[in-house]
C-alpha positions as CSV (number, residue, x, y, z in Angstrom):
1,X,-234.0,-29.1,-99.1
2,X,-231.6,-31.3,-100.9
3,X,-228.7,-28.9,-99.6
4,X,-230.1,-29.0,-96.1
5,X,-230.2,-32.4,-95.8
6,X,-227.0,-32.9,-97.2
7,X,-225.5,-30.6,-95.0
8,X,-227.2,-32.4,-91.9
9,X,-225.8,-35.7,-93.3
10,X,-222.2,-34.4,-93.6
11,X,-222.3,-32.5,-90.2
12,X,-223.9,-35.5,-88.5
13,X,-220.6,-37.5,-89.4
14,X,-218.0,-34.7,-88.3
15,X,-219.9,-33.3,-85.3
16,X,-220.6,-36.9,-84.1
17,X,-223.5,-35.9,-81.7
18,X,-224.0,-39.4,-80.3
19,X,-220.8,-38.8,-78.7
20,X,-222.2,-36.0,-77.0
21,X,-225.9,-37.4,-76.4
22,X,-225.7,-41.0,-75.8
23,X,-229.3,-42.0,-76.5
24,X,-228.7,-40.9,-80.3
25,X,-226.6,-44.1,-80.8
26,X,-229.6,-46.0,-80.2
27,X,-231.7,-44.7,-83.1
28,X,-230.7,-44.9,-86.9
29,X,-230.3,-41.2,-88.1
30,X,-227.9,-41.1,-90.8
31,X,-229.4,-43.5,-93.3
32,X,-232.7,-41.5,-93.0
33,X,-231.2,-38.3,-93.5
34,X,-229.3,-39.8,-96.5
35,X,-232.4,-41.2,-98.1
36,X,-234.2,-37.7,-97.6
37,X,-231.1,-35.9,-99.0
38,X,-231.2,-38.4,-101.9
39,X,-234.7,-37.9,-102.6
40,X,-234.6,-34.2,-102.8
41,X,-231.6,-33.9,-104.8
42,X,-232.9,-36.3,-107.4
43,X,-234.8,-33.6,-109.2
44,X,-231.6,-31.7,-109.8
45,X,-229.7,-34.8,-111.4
46,X,-232.1,-34.2,-114.4
47,X,-231.2,-30.9,-115.0
48,X,-227.4,-30.4,-113.9
49,X,-224.6,-31.7,-115.6
50,X,-221.6,-31.8,-113.1
51,X,-220.7,-35.2,-114.0
52,X,-220.1,-34.3,-117.8
53,X,-217.5,-31.4,-116.9
54,X,-215.8,-33.0,-114.2
55,X,-214.5,-36.6,-114.9
56,X,-212.9,-36.7,-111.7
57,X,-216.2,-37.3,-110.2
58,X,-216.7,-40.5,-112.0
59,X,-213.0,-41.5,-111.5
60,X,-213.6,-41.3,-107.9
61,X,-216.6,-43.3,-108.2
62,X,-214.9,-45.8,-110.1
63,X,-212.0,-45.7,-107.6
64,X,-214.5,-46.3,-104.7
65,X,-216.2,-49.1,-106.6
66,X,-212.9,-50.5,-107.4
67,X,-211.7,-50.6,-103.8
68,X,-215.4,-52.3,-102.8
69,X,-214.4,-55.0,-104.9
70,X,-210.9,-55.3,-104.4
71,X,-211.2,-58.1,-101.7
72,X,-212.9,-60.5,-104.1
73,X,-209.9,-60.3,-106.3
74,X,-208.1,-62.3,-104.0
75,X,-210.8,-64.8,-103.2
76,X,-212.1,-62.8,-100.2
77,X,-215.9,-62.4,-101.2
78,X,-216.9,-61.8,-97.7
79,X,-214.5,-58.6,-97.7
80,X,-216.8,-56.8,-100.3
81,X,-219.8,-56.8,-98.0
82,X,-217.2,-54.9,-95.2
83,X,-216.0,-52.7,-97.5
84,X,-219.4,-51.9,-99.2
85,X,-220.6,-49.1,-96.9
86,X,-217.6,-47.3,-97.4
87,X,-218.3,-47.3,-101.4
88,X,-221.9,-46.3,-100.7
89,X,-220.9,-43.3,-98.7
90,X,-218.7,-42.1,-101.4
91,X,-221.1,-42.7,-104.0
92,X,-223.8,-40.8,-102.3
93,X,-221.5,-37.8,-101.3
94,X,-220.4,-37.7,-104.8
95,X,-224.1,-37.5,-106.0
96,X,-225.4,-35.2,-103.2
97,X,-222.6,-32.6,-102.9
98,X,-222.0,-31.5,-106.6
99,X,-225.7,-31.4,-107.5
100,X,-226.4,-29.3,-104.6
101,X,-223.3,-27.1,-104.5
102,X,-223.6,-25.8,-107.9
103,X,-223.9,-22.0,-107.3
104,X,-221.6,-19.8,-105.4
105,X,-224.2,-19.1,-102.6
106,X,-224.7,-22.8,-101.9
107,X,-221.1,-23.3,-101.4
108,X,-221.0,-20.5,-99.1
109,X,-223.8,-22.1,-97.1
110,X,-221.7,-25.4,-96.9
111,X,-218.6,-23.2,-95.5
112,X,-220.5,-21.3,-93.2
113,X,-222.3,-24.4,-91.5
114,X,-219.1,-26.0,-91.3
115,X,-217.4,-22.8,-89.9
116,X,-220.2,-22.6,-87.3
117,X,-220.0,-26.2,-86.3
118,X,-216.0,-26.3,-86.0
119,X,-216.5,-23.1,-83.8
120,X,-219.0,-25.1,-81.6
121,X,-216.3,-27.7,-80.9
122,X,-213.1,-25.4,-81.0
123,X,-214.7,-22.8,-78.4
124,X,-215.2,-25.1,-75.7
125,X,-212.1,-27.1,-76.5
126,X,-210.0,-24.1,-76.0
127,X,-211.8,-23.3,-72.8
128,X,-211.3,-26.9,-71.5
129,X,-207.6,-27.1,-72.6
130,X,-206.6,-24.0,-70.4
131,X,-209.0,-24.9,-67.5
132,X,-209.8,-28.6,-67.2
133,X,-207.7,-30.5,-69.7
134,X,-207.9,-33.7,-67.8
135,X,-211.6,-33.9,-67.6
136,X,-212.6,-33.2,-71.2
137,X,-213.5,-35.0,-74.2
138,X,-212.1,-32.0,-76.5
139,X,-208.5,-32.8,-75.1
140,X,-206.1,-35.8,-75.6
141,X,-203.9,-36.1,-72.4
142,X,-200.4,-37.5,-72.1
143,X,-199.6,-41.1,-71.9
144,X,-199.2,-41.6,-68.2
145,X,-198.0,-45.2,-68.6
146,X,-195.1,-44.0,-70.8
147,X,-194.6,-41.4,-68.3
148,X,-194.5,-44.1,-65.5
149,X,-191.9,-46.2,-67.4
150,X,-189.6,-43.5,-67.9
151,X,-189.9,-42.6,-64.0
152,X,-188.9,-46.3,-63.4
153,X,-186.1,-46.1,-65.8
154,X,-184.7,-43.1,-64.1
155,X,-185.1,-41.0,-67.3
156,X,-186.4,-37.6,-67.7
157,X,-189.9,-37.8,-68.2
158,X,-191.3,-35.8,-71.2
159,X,-193.4,-32.5,-70.5
160,X,-196.8,-32.9,-70.1
161,X,-198.5,-32.5,-73.7
162,X,-202.2,-31.7,-74.2
163,X,-203.5,-31.8,-77.7
164,X,-206.9,-30.6,-78.9
165,X,-209.2,-32.8,-80.6
166,X,-213.2,-33.7,-81.0
167,X,-215.0,-36.9,-81.3
168,X,-216.2,-39.4,-83.9
169,X,-214.3,-39.1,-87.2
170,X,-212.1,-36.1,-85.9
171,X,-211.2,-38.3,-82.4
172,X,-207.6,-37.6,-83.0
173,X,-205.8,-34.2,-82.9
174,X,-204.2,-34.9,-86.5
175,X,-207.5,-35.5,-88.1
176,X,-208.9,-32.5,-86.2
177,X,-206.3,-30.3,-87.4
178,X,-206.7,-31.4,-91.1
179,X,-210.5,-30.5,-91.1
180,X,-210.1,-27.5,-89.5
181,X,-207.3,-26.3,-92.1
182,X,-209.8,-27.1,-94.7
183,X,-212.6,-25.2,-93.1
184,X,-210.4,-22.1,-92.8
185,X,-209.3,-22.2,-96.5
186,X,-213.3,-22.7,-97.4
187,X,-214.1,-19.9,-95.0
188,X,-212.4,-17.3,-97.4
189,X,-215.4,-18.2,-99.9
190,X,-217.0,-15.2,-97.8
191,X,-214.3,-12.8,-99.0
192,X,-215.6,-9.9,-100.2
193,X,-215.3,-5.8,-100.5
194,X,-217.1,-5.4,-97.1
195,X,-214.5,-5.2,-94.4
196,X,-217.0,-6.0,-91.6
197,X,-218.1,-9.1,-93.3
198,X,-214.4,-10.0,-93.9
199,X,-213.9,-9.6,-90.2
200,X,-217.1,-11.5,-88.9
201,X,-217.3,-14.2,-91.4
202,X,-213.3,-14.8,-92.3
203,X,-210.7,-13.3,-90.1
204,X,-212.3,-13.5,-86.7
205,X,-213.5,-17.1,-87.1
206,X,-210.3,-18.1,-89.1
207,X,-208.2,-16.9,-86.1
208,X,-210.1,-18.9,-83.7
209,X,-210.3,-22.2,-85.6
210,X,-206.2,-21.5,-86.3
211,X,-205.7,-21.1,-82.8
212,X,-207.5,-24.3,-82.5
213,X,-204.8,-25.9,-85.2
214,X,-202.4,-24.6,-83.1
215,X,-203.4,-26.4,-79.8
216,X,-203.6,-29.9,-81.7
217,X,-199.7,-29.6,-82.1
218,X,-199.8,-31.5,-85.1
219,X,-196.5,-31.9,-86.8
220,X,-198.5,-32.8,-90.0
221,X,-200.5,-29.5,-89.8
222,X,-197.4,-27.4,-89.7
223,X,-196.1,-29.2,-93.1
224,X,-199.4,-28.7,-94.4
225,X,-199.8,-24.8,-93.8
226,X,-196.2,-24.4,-95.3
227,X,-197.4,-26.5,-98.5
228,X,-200.7,-24.6,-98.7
229,X,-198.8,-21.1,-98.6
230,X,-196.2,-22.5,-101.3
231,X,-199.2,-23.5,-103.6
232,X,-201.5,-20.7,-103.0
233,X,-198.8,-17.8,-103.5
234,X,-197.2,-19.3,-106.5
235,X,-199.1,-17.7,-109.0
236,X,-198.2,-14.1,-107.7
237,X,-194.5,-14.9,-106.4
238,X,-193.6,-17.7,-108.4
239,X,-192.4,-21.0,-107.0
240,X,-189.0,-19.7,-105.5
241,X,-190.7,-16.8,-103.8
242,X,-193.7,-18.9,-102.4
243,X,-191.1,-21.6,-101.0
244,X,-189.4,-18.9,-99.6
245,X,-192.3,-17.4,-97.5
246,X,-193.5,-21.1,-96.8
247,X,-190.1,-21.6,-95.1
248,X,-190.2,-18.5,-93.2
249,X,-193.8,-19.2,-91.9
250,X,-192.7,-22.9,-90.9
251,X,-189.7,-21.3,-89.2
252,X,-191.9,-18.9,-87.2
253,X,-194.4,-21.6,-86.4
254,X,-191.5,-24.0,-85.1
255,X,-190.2,-21.1,-83.1
256,X,-193.7,-20.6,-81.6
257,X,-193.7,-24.2,-80.2
258,X,-196.5,-25.2,-82.7
259,X,-195.6,-28.9,-82.2
260,X,-195.5,-28.7,-78.4
261,X,-192.0,-29.5,-78.5
262,X,-192.4,-32.9,-80.5
263,X,-189.6,-33.0,-83.2
264,X,-190.2,-32.5,-87.0
265,X,-187.5,-34.3,-88.2
266,X,-186.7,-38.1,-89.6
267,X,-185.9,-39.2,-86.0
268,X,-189.2,-37.5,-84.6
269,X,-191.2,-39.7,-87.1
270,X,-189.3,-43.0,-86.4
271,X,-192.6,-44.7,-85.6
272,X,-194.3,-43.8,-88.9
273,X,-191.5,-44.5,-90.8
274,X,-191.3,-48.2,-89.3
275,X,-194.9,-48.5,-90.6
276,X,-193.9,-47.2,-94.1
277,X,-191.0,-49.5,-94.3
278,X,-193.5,-52.4,-93.5
279,X,-195.9,-51.1,-96.1
280,X,-193.2,-50.9,-98.9
281,X,-192.3,-54.5,-98.3
282,X,-196.1,-55.3,-98.8
283,X,-196.3,-53.4,-101.8
284,X,-193.3,-55.0,-103.4
285,X,-195.1,-58.6,-102.8
286,X,-198.3,-57.5,-104.6
287,X,-197.6,-54.2,-106.6
288,X,-200.2,-54.3,-109.3
289,X,-203.5,-55.0,-107.4
290,X,-202.4,-54.7,-103.9
291,X,-204.0,-56.7,-101.1
292,X,-207.5,-55.4,-101.3
293,X,-209.6,-53.0,-98.9
294,X,-208.1,-53.6,-95.4
295,X,-205.1,-55.4,-96.5
296,X,-202.3,-53.0,-95.0
297,X,-204.2,-53.2,-91.6
298,X,-204.7,-56.7,-91.6
299,X,-201.3,-57.6,-92.1
300,X,-199.4,-54.7,-89.9
301,X,-202.3,-54.4,-87.3
302,X,-201.8,-50.8,-87.7
303,X,-202.8,-48.2,-90.5
304,X,-200.3,-46.8,-92.9
305,X,-200.2,-43.2,-91.6
306,X,-200.0,-42.2,-95.2
307,X,-203.1,-42.3,-97.6
308,X,-200.4,-42.6,-100.8
309,X,-199.0,-45.6,-99.5
310,X,-202.3,-47.2,-97.7
311,X,-204.0,-46.9,-101.3
312,X,-201.0,-48.5,-102.9
313,X,-201.0,-51.5,-100.6
314,X,-204.8,-52.0,-100.7
315,X,-205.2,-51.4,-104.4
316,X,-202.0,-51.7,-106.1
317,X,-200.6,-48.9,-108.5
318,X,-203.6,-49.4,-110.3
319,X,-205.7,-48.3,-107.8
320,X,-203.1,-45.5,-106.8
321,X,-203.1,-44.0,-110.1
322,X,-206.8,-44.0,-110.4
323,X,-207.0,-42.2,-106.8
324,X,-204.1,-39.8,-107.8
325,X,-205.9,-38.8,-111.2
326,X,-208.8,-37.5,-109.1
327,X,-206.8,-34.9,-107.5
328,X,-204.6,-34.2,-110.9
329,X,-207.5,-33.4,-112.8
330,X,-209.0,-31.3,-110.0
331,X,-206.0,-29.2,-110.0
332,X,-205.8,-28.9,-113.7
333,X,-209.6,-27.7,-113.7
334,X,-208.8,-25.2,-111.1
335,X,-206.2,-23.8,-113.1
336,X,-208.6,-23.4,-116.2
337,X,-210.9,-21.7,-113.9
338,X,-208.7,-19.2,-112.3
339,X,-206.9,-18.5,-115.8
340,X,-209.1,-19.6,-118.7
341,X,-207.2,-21.0,-121.4
342,X,-209.3,-19.1,-124.2
343,X,-208.3,-15.8,-122.9
344,X,-211.8,-15.1,-121.3
345,X,-211.4,-12.9,-118.2
346,X,-212.1,-15.0,-115.0
347,X,-215.2,-14.5,-113.2
348,X,-213.9,-12.6,-109.9
349,X,-216.3,-14.8,-107.5
350,X,-215.6,-18.2,-109.4
351,X,-212.0,-17.6,-109.4
352,X,-212.0,-16.9,-105.7
353,X,-214.0,-20.2,-104.9
354,X,-211.5,-22.2,-107.1
355,X,-208.8,-20.6,-105.2
356,X,-210.3,-21.5,-102.1
357,X,-210.6,-25.0,-102.9
358,X,-207.3,-25.4,-104.3
359,X,-206.2,-24.4,-100.7
360,X,-208.6,-26.9,-98.9
361,X,-207.5,-29.7,-101.4
362,X,-204.1,-28.9,-100.9
363,X,-204.5,-28.9,-96.8
364,X,-206.2,-32.3,-97.4
365,X,-203.5,-34.1,-99.4
366,X,-200.6,-32.3,-97.3
367,X,-202.1,-33.8,-94.2
368,X,-202.7,-37.0,-95.7
369,X,-199.2,-37.8,-96.4
370,X,-199.1,-38.3,-92.6
371,X,-202.6,-39.8,-92.1
372,X,-204.5,-42.7,-93.4
373,X,-207.7,-40.4,-94.7
374,X,-208.0,-41.7,-98.4
375,X,-211.4,-43.3,-97.9
376,X,-212.9,-40.6,-95.6
377,X,-215.6,-38.2,-96.5
378,X,-213.7,-35.3,-96.6
379,X,-212.1,-36.0,-99.7
380,X,-215.4,-36.7,-101.4
381,X,-216.8,-33.2,-99.8
382,X,-214.2,-31.3,-101.6
383,X,-214.1,-33.1,-105.1
384,X,-217.7,-32.9,-105.0
385,X,-217.5,-29.1,-104.4
386,X,-215.3,-28.6,-107.2
387,X,-217.7,-30.6,-109.3
388,X,-220.5,-28.1,-108.5
389,X,-218.0,-25.2,-109.4
390,X,-217.0,-26.6,-112.7
391,X,-220.6,-27.0,-113.5
392,X,-221.2,-23.3,-112.4
393,X,-218.1,-22.3,-114.7
394,X,-219.6,-24.5,-118.0
395,X,-222.8,-22.6,-117.7
396,X,-221.1,-19.3,-117.9
397,X,-218.8,-20.4,-120.5
398,X,-220.4,-23.3,-122.5
399,X,-217.9,-23.8,-125.1
400,X,-215.0,-23.9,-122.4
401,X,-212.7,-27.2,-121.9
402,X,-212.2,-27.3,-118.2
403,X,-210.0,-30.5,-118.3
404,X,-207.0,-31.5,-120.3
405,X,-206.9,-34.5,-122.5
406,X,-207.4,-37.7,-120.8
407,X,-204.1,-38.8,-122.1
408,X,-202.4,-35.9,-120.3
409,X,-204.2,-36.6,-117.2
410,X,-203.0,-40.2,-117.5
411,X,-199.5,-39.4,-118.1
412,X,-199.3,-36.8,-115.0
413,X,-201.2,-39.1,-112.8
414,X,-198.8,-42.1,-113.5
415,X,-195.8,-39.5,-112.7
416,X,-197.4,-38.0,-109.5
417,X,-198.0,-41.7,-108.2
418,X,-194.3,-42.8,-109.1
419,X,-192.7,-39.7,-107.6
420,X,-195.1,-40.2,-104.3
421,X,-193.8,-43.9,-104.1
422,X,-190.2,-42.8,-104.8
423,X,-190.4,-40.2,-102.0
424,X,-191.6,-42.9,-99.4
425,X,-189.0,-45.1,-100.7
426,X,-186.3,-42.3,-99.9
427,X,-187.5,-41.6,-96.6
428,X,-187.5,-45.1,-95.4
429,X,-184.0,-45.5,-96.7
430,X,-182.7,-42.4,-95.4
431,X,-184.3,-43.8,-91.9
432,X,-181.9,-46.9,-92.2
433,X,-178.8,-44.9,-92.9
């Protein structure tokens, strides 16, 4: 029952039934379901050990706690109460997901539940996109005010562009594309020897969701697809070969009008680079501890459109390093499950699950380069799923060391954080040349 109520809790966030059934917004659902999920999960806490073998779970909890109290570091104690709900959601998911998803069958249930939910959003969205986009909650229409201004200025109006979306947490085409890419990757948890199962549970729904990604016309999704291909195929083709394949796929997607005519270039992302420039100036003024939760939005009146920069401005280099360390350790853990360092042959099922999570985490991080989604539930879900997988692998290999030494993880995390900030700085500087 713990898994059931955990799924209800998660799906309620992303399907957002209150957006489709207004009267649901008048009743309290999520806290009640969260309480039931916690109550049914507590007994598993006494017999499972995901937190011992997955330090990234503890680090994510520490980051969420640091984020929640960060306003107090600047004397704004009232801000702690505003940021606390986000910390509670993080702590709850990092408790529920790894404990309830510590077997292959349970992770497959999560994947199929999300896949069915997304099909329930994408299929009517595709219908509306092609039949009546102007009247649909699934479609983001063009900005008619901008078109009117262009007409008044005797400037050629841009072509009408509709983009697929959903409601709630994914009431934006870019957010929707991010979630769909993650679910497509997780759908391969069902891959096996049966061709019929592969078609019905992976290829067919995956193709529908992929077409949904196409209809979002998300430039970030295009970049993410290329990065996912490069990361997933690097073991077979090495980095050079995987980057070559990724480049060819990106070129093919551009040729197929994946972005709906929107530029994938520095000029095309001028608005985001302006925001990054403002964020960089903020970071220079408080590089160590940042401005506290919500500091970026309060200063700029918009979000950063880059999760790395958002975390850096809100929590400083300390918080950024802590956040990045979660994913550094996650990738290291995945590598040790895919290719055990002690020479033990990998379990084929657990290996496939690790590769699916690698693709899903890569999709999340690559799209997060263009989105401010560092604090959203999707990251907690993915890290929690990996925690459950690591717990299962530790039972199979009790003496296995699934994470590198913490000193090594710290060095890699600092290096990755610095590299991300340097890349942002370079892109901002290139925009000004």
